[in-house]
C-alpha positions in Angstrom: 134.7 -23.1 162.8 132.8 -19.9 162.8 129.7 -19.0 160.8 129.8 -17.3 157.5 127.6 -14.5 156.6 127.3 -13.8 153.2 126.5 -10.2 152.3 126.5 -6.9 150.6 128.0 -4.7 153.2 126.2 -1.8 152.6 123.1 -3.6 152.4 120.8 -2.7 155.2 119.3 -6.1 155.4 122.8 -7.7 155.9 123.0 -5.0 158.5 119.9 -6.5 160.2 121.6 -9.8 160.1 124.8 -8.7 161.5 123.5 -6.7 164.2 121.3 -10.1 165.3 124.2 -12.3 165.1 126.7 -9.9 167.2 124.1 -9.3 169.7 123.3 -13.0 170.1 127.1 -13.6 170.8 127.7 -15.9 167.6 131.1 -16.3 166.1 131.0 -15.8 162.4 132.8 -13.9 160.0 131.3 -11.7 156.8 131.8 -12.7 153.4 131.2 -9.4 151.7 130.7 -9.0 147.8 129.2 -6.3 145.5 125.5 -6.4 144.2 126.2 -8.3 141.0 129.2 -10.6 142.4 127.3 -11.9 145.5 125.4 -14.2 143.2 127.9 -16.3 142.8 128.8 -16.8 146.3 125.0 -17.4 147.2 125.0 -20.0 144.5 128.2 -21.9 145.7 126.5 -21.8 149.4 123.4 -23.2 148.0 121.5 -20.1 149.2 118.9 -18.3 147.3 119.7 -15.0 145.0 119.4 -12.4 147.6 121.8 -11.3 150.8 122.0 -12.2 153.6 122.7 -15.9 153.6 124.2 -17.4 156.8 126.3 -20.7 156.5 126.1 -22.0 160.1 129.1 -24.0 161.6 127.3 -27.3 160.9 126.7 -26.3 157.4 122.9 -25.4 157.3 121.8 -22.5 154.9 119.7 -19.8 156.3 118.7 -17.5 153.6 116.7 -14.7 155.1 117.7 -11.8 157.6 114.3 -12.6 159.4 115.2 -16.4 159.5 118.7 -15.4 160.9 117.1 -13.6 163.5 115.1 -16.8 164.5 118.4 -18.7 164.5 119.6 -16.5 166.6 116.6 -16.5 169.2 117.3 -20.5 169.3 121.0 -20.5 169.4 122.4 -17.4 170.9 122.9 -16.3 174.1 120.8 -13.0 174.6 117.2 -12.7 175.2 114.9 -13.5 172.2 114.2 -10.6 169.6 110.9 -12.3 168.9 109.5 -13.4 172.1 106.4 -16.0 171.8 104.8 -13.4 174.2 104.9 -10.4 172.3 103.7 -11.4 168.7 103.6 -7.8 167.6 107.3 -7.4 167.8 107.2 -10.1 164.6 104.4 -8.4 163.0 105.9 -5.0 162.8 109.3 -6.8 161.8 107.2 -8.3 158.8 106.0 -5.0 158.2 108.9 -3.3 158.0 110.9 -6.0 156.1 108.1 -5.6 153.2 107.9 -1.9 152.9 110.3 0.1 154.9 113.3 -1.8 153.9 112.7 -1.6 150.1 111.6 2.2 150.0 114.8 3.1 152.1 117.1 1.1 149.9 115.5 2.6 146.7 115.2 6.4 147.8 119.0 5.8 148.9 120.0 4.4 145.7 118.1 7.0 143.7 120.6 10.0 145.5 123.8 8.1 145.7 124.1 6.0 142.4 124.2 9.0 140.1 127.0 10.8 142.4 130.4 9.5 140.7 132.4 10.6 144.2 129.9 8.9 146.3 130.1 5.6 144.1 133.9 5.7 144.3 134.1 6.2 147.8 131.5 3.4 148.6 133.8 0.9 147.0 136.6 2.3 148.9 135.4 1.7 152.1 136.6 -2.2 151.7 134.5 -5.4 153.1 134.6 -6.8 149.4 137.7 -8.6 147.4 139.8 -5.7 145.9 139.4 -7.3 142.6 135.5 -6.9 142.8 136.0 -3.0 143.8 138.6 -2.4 141.1 136.1 -4.0 138.5 133.4 -2.3 139.9 134.8 1.1 139.4 135.9 0.1 135.9 132.1 -0.9 135.3 130.3 1.8 137.1 127.8 2.4 134.1 126.7 -1.0 133.6 126.2 -1.4 137.7 124.1 1.4 138.2 122.2 0.6 135.3 121.7 -2.8 136.3 120.9 -1.9 139.9 118.5 1.2 138.7 116.7 -1.6 136.6 116.6 -4.2 138.7 115.2 -2.1 141.7 113.0 0.3 139.6 114.9 3.2 140.7 113.7 6.6 139.1 111.8 9.7 140.0 108.4 8.1 140.3 110.0 5.1 142.3 111.7 7.5 144.7 108.8 9.5 145.3 106.3 6.5 146.0 109.3 5.4 148.4 109.3 8.8 150.4 105.7 8.1 150.9 106.1 4.8 152.1 108.7 6.0 154.5 106.6 8.8 155.8 103.7 6.7 156.5 106.2 4.0 158.5 107.8 7.1 160.4 104.3 8.3 161.1 103.1 4.9 162.3 106.5 4.4 164.6 105.6 7.9 166.1 102.1 7.0 166.8 103.4 3.9 168.9 105.9 5.9 170.6 103.7 9.0 171.6 102.6 7.3 174.9 106.1 7.6 175.9 107.6 3.9 175.6 111.1 3.1 175.0 110.5 0.4 172.6 107.9 -0.4 170.1 106.5 -3.6 171.8 106.4 -3.5 175.5 109.3 -2.5 177.6 112.3 -4.6 176.0 114.4 -4.4 172.7 112.9 -6.7 170.3 113.2 -7.4 166.3 110.8 -4.6 165.8 113.2 -2.1 167.2 116.4 -3.7 165.9 114.6 -4.2 162.0 113.0 -0.6 162.0 116.6 1.0 163.2 118.6 -1.0 160.8 116.1 -0.9 157.8 115.9 3.0 158.1 119.8 3.5 158.4 120.2 4.3 154.7 117.9 7.1 155.2 118.7 7.9 158.7 122.6 7.4 158.6 123.5 6.5 162.3 127.1 6.7 162.9 127.7 3.2 163.5 126.4 2.3 160.5 127.4 5.2 158.1 130.9 5.2 159.0 131.3 1.7 158.1 129.0 1.2 155.0 128.1 4.4 153.6 130.2 7.2 151.6 131.0 10.4 153.4 130.4 12.2 150.2 126.4 12.8 149.7 124.7 14.7 147.2 123.4 18.3 149.1 119.7 16.7 148.4 120.3 13.3 149.9 121.8 15.2 153.3 118.7 17.5 153.4 116.6 14.0 153.3 118.8 12.8 156.2 118.3 15.8 158.4 114.6 16.1 157.7 114.2 12.4 158.6 116.4 12.5 161.6 114.6 15.1 163.1 111.2 13.2 163.3 110.3 11.2 166.5 110.9 8.0 164.6 113.9 9.4 163.1 115.3 10.2 167.1 114.3 6.9 167.9 116.3 4.8 165.3 119.1 6.9 166.3 118.8 6.3 169.7 118.4 2.4 169.1 121.7 2.3 167.5 123.4 4.3 170.4 122.0 2.1 172.9 121.9 -1.3 171.4 124.5 -1.4 168.2 
């Protein structure tokens, strides 16, 4: 039987795990849910409270995107994403996980949640049970209120998140300033994959946006995406998607 990846389809942490599994050649099916409904699937699987969670073919449960990448390194057919001879790759991955990921999520939600057309289109993209999409549309005020409260999404939080993104993008630009193609050495690693995946909500790479993000975007959000895409780090994230996703 294939492995099962429990996700919120548009979650960038789930995209990180999905990308690693596909790259490693792991046979898996995606079990997608909306944010509130994912808790039940996670509980039934014996996982924690957050996605992604991987239920392997032999029944093991791996409940963290980084742990899923390490499992792919051990069980997949591709070269390791976090090789022992490049400890900097794992260090950068951890930094992106702790800082870039939450900031990009909060800033993306801050712009998209107030837009009723964007919310409706997000649900219409599929990847979740139909009954969840239907009830999500009906319960939009409650869903958005819970997400905002749980992730502390407000103007002040969005401003802080933009500062984190700018600092992270500056760090990435500094690393690339010597002309290297990848963040660690001369190979694609967990650092590159994690940066590109976790920046996806504010870079909107085609391979991510067409499947998981609404095409209807508020003008302020579109301006943000265009601005970040024009930076060296933004161009790098888009190239990583084009070359490796």
